[in-house]
C-alpha positions in Angstrom: 159.2 46.3 126.7 156.2 44.5 125.4 154.1 46.8 127.5 155.9 49.8 126.1 155.4 48.5 122.6 151.8 47.8 123.3 151.3 51.3 124.8 153.0 52.9 121.8 150.8 50.9 119.5 147.8 52.0 121.4 148.9 55.6 121.3 149.6 55.3 117.6 146.2 53.7 117.1 144.6 56.5 119.1 146.5 59.2 117.1 145.6 57.4 113.9 142.0 57.2 114.9 142.0 60.9 116.0 143.6 61.8 112.6 141.0 59.8 110.7 138.2 61.3 112.8 139.8 64.8 112.2 139.9 64.0 108.4 136.4 62.7 108.5 135.3 65.9 110.4 137.1 68.1 107.8 135.5 66.1 104.9 132.1 66.4 106.6 132.6 70.1 107.1 133.6 70.5 103.4 130.5 68.6 102.3 128.3 70.5 104.7 129.8 73.8 103.6 129.2 72.8 100.0 125.5 71.9 100.7 125.0 75.1 102.7 126.6 77.1 99.9 124.3 75.6 97.3 121.3 76.1 99.5 122.2 79.8 100.1 122.8 80.3 96.4 119.4 78.8 95.5 117.7 80.9 98.2 119.3 84.0 96.9 118.3 83.2 93.4 114.8 82.4 94.5 114.3 85.6 96.4 115.9 87.6 93.6 113.4 86.1 91.2 110.5 87.0 93.6 111.8 90.6 93.8 112.2 90.8 90.1 108.6 89.7 89.5 107.4 92.1 92.2 109.2 95.0 90.5 107.8 93.9 87.2 104.3 94.1 88.7 105.1 97.4 90.3 106.0 98.8 86.8 102.2 98.6 86.2 101.3 100.9 89.0 97.9 102.5 89.1 97.9 106.1 88.1 95.7 108.5 89.9 95.2 112.2 90.5 94.9 114.5 93.5 91.1 114.6 94.0 89.6 117.9 95.2 88.1 118.3 98.7 84.4 117.9 99.1 84.0 121.6 100.0 85.5 122.6 96.6 83.2 120.5 94.5 81.0 121.9 91.8 79.5 120.0 88.8 81.9 121.8 86.4 85.0 121.1 88.7 83.9 117.5 88.9 83.8 117.3 85.1 87.3 118.8 85.0 88.6 116.3 87.6 87.1 113.4 85.6 88.8 114.6 82.4 92.1 114.9 84.3 91.7 111.4 85.7 90.8 109.9 82.3 94.0 111.5 80.8 96.0 109.1 83.0 94.5 106.1 81.3 96.8 104.3 78.9 94.8 104.3 75.7 95.5 104.7 72.0 95.1 108.3 70.8 92.4 107.3 68.3 89.8 107.0 71.2 87.6 110.1 71.5 85.0 110.7 74.2 82.4 113.2 75.4 81.3 113.7 78.9 77.8 114.7 80.1 76.5 115.5 83.5 73.4 113.3 84.0 71.8 114.1 87.4 72.3 114.7 91.1 71.1 112.2 93.6 70.4 113.4 97.2 70.6 110.7 99.9 70.5 110.9 103.7 74.3 110.8 104.2 75.7 111.8 100.9 75.0 113.4 97.5 75.9 111.7 94.3 76.7 113.3 91.0 76.3 111.1 87.9 78.3 111.6 84.7 78.3 109.6 81.5 81.4 109.4 79.3 80.8 108.0 75.8 83.8 106.5 74.0 84.3 105.6 70.4 86.9 105.4 67.6 85.8 107.5 64.7 87.7 107.0 61.4 87.8 108.9 58.1 85.7 106.3 56.5 83.2 106.1 59.3 83.2 109.4 61.2 80.0 108.4 62.9 80.9 105.2 64.8 78.7 102.1 64.6 78.8 101.7 68.4 80.0 103.5 71.5 81.0 102.4 74.9 79.8 104.3 78.0 81.6 104.6 81.3 79.4 106.0 84.1 81.2 108.0 86.8 79.7 108.8 90.2 81.2 111.4 92.4 80.0 111.1 96.0 80.1 113.9 98.5 79.6 112.9 102.1 77.3 114.9 104.4 78.8 113.5 107.6 82.5 113.3 106.9 84.7 116.5 107.2 84.4 118.7 104.1 88.2 118.9 103.8 88.4 115.2 102.8 88.6 114.3 99.1 85.6 113.4 97.1 84.9 109.7 96.5 84.8 108.6 92.9 83.9 105.4 91.3 82.9 104.3 87.8 80.9 101.5 86.2 81.2 100.2 82.7 78.2 99.9 80.5 76.7 96.4 80.7 78.5 95.8 83.9 77.6 96.1 87.6 81.1 96.1 89.0 82.1 99.4 90.7 85.7 100.4 90.1 87.6 102.9 92.2 90.3 105.1 90.6 92.9 104.4 93.4 92.3 100.6 93.2 91.8 99.9 89.5 94.0 100.1 86.5 91.8 100.9 83.5 92.1 98.7 80.5 91.4 99.8 77.0 90.2 96.2 76.2 87.1 96.9 78.4 85.9 99.5 75.9 86.8 97.4 72.9 84.8 94.4 74.3 81.7 96.6 74.8 81.9 97.9 71.3 82.6 94.5 69.7 79.6 93.0 71.6 77.3 95.7 70.4 78.5 95.4 66.8 78.0 91.6 67.0 74.5 92.0 68.4 73.6 94.5 65.7 74.7 92.1 63.0 72.4 89.4 64.4 69.3 91.6 64.7 67.4 92.4 61.5 64.7 95.1 61.5 
């Protein structure tokens, strides 16, 4: 009988230990589930914020036009394409410009056509602006690539050496303002 009681006590102890282990396992599972839930929630929020910032950046996409094929190029059509491209720039309506063809440059593998676009903001009080900002466009026609490919276009701002490409650069009105402001500042400091 003592053996039976001892065996029963042992079995009860085992059951009790199994129950406590089972309860501990369930508690650990609940804690782990909570931790995983929090981690997943933070991960979802993190990736959502990355996606939102990416979409916000995408709202400032670079506008471009369909450039003509090299075989269709003429100086006048190049001028029209530049005007069409400039119309995609986000600028205030008060800016006015004039475009002039400068010259043709003949190289071994390409021809380059140079244009100058002068920008200013004339007003009623000052219809002749104190300063202008120039943007120099270069249209490049390859002599070795197929003539059906589009023309290559890039532009350079006055007082700058950086070449910008229409498909890769979002034009900023501030660039023109900075050029004009620096010219006006320089004119104030020079006495004749």
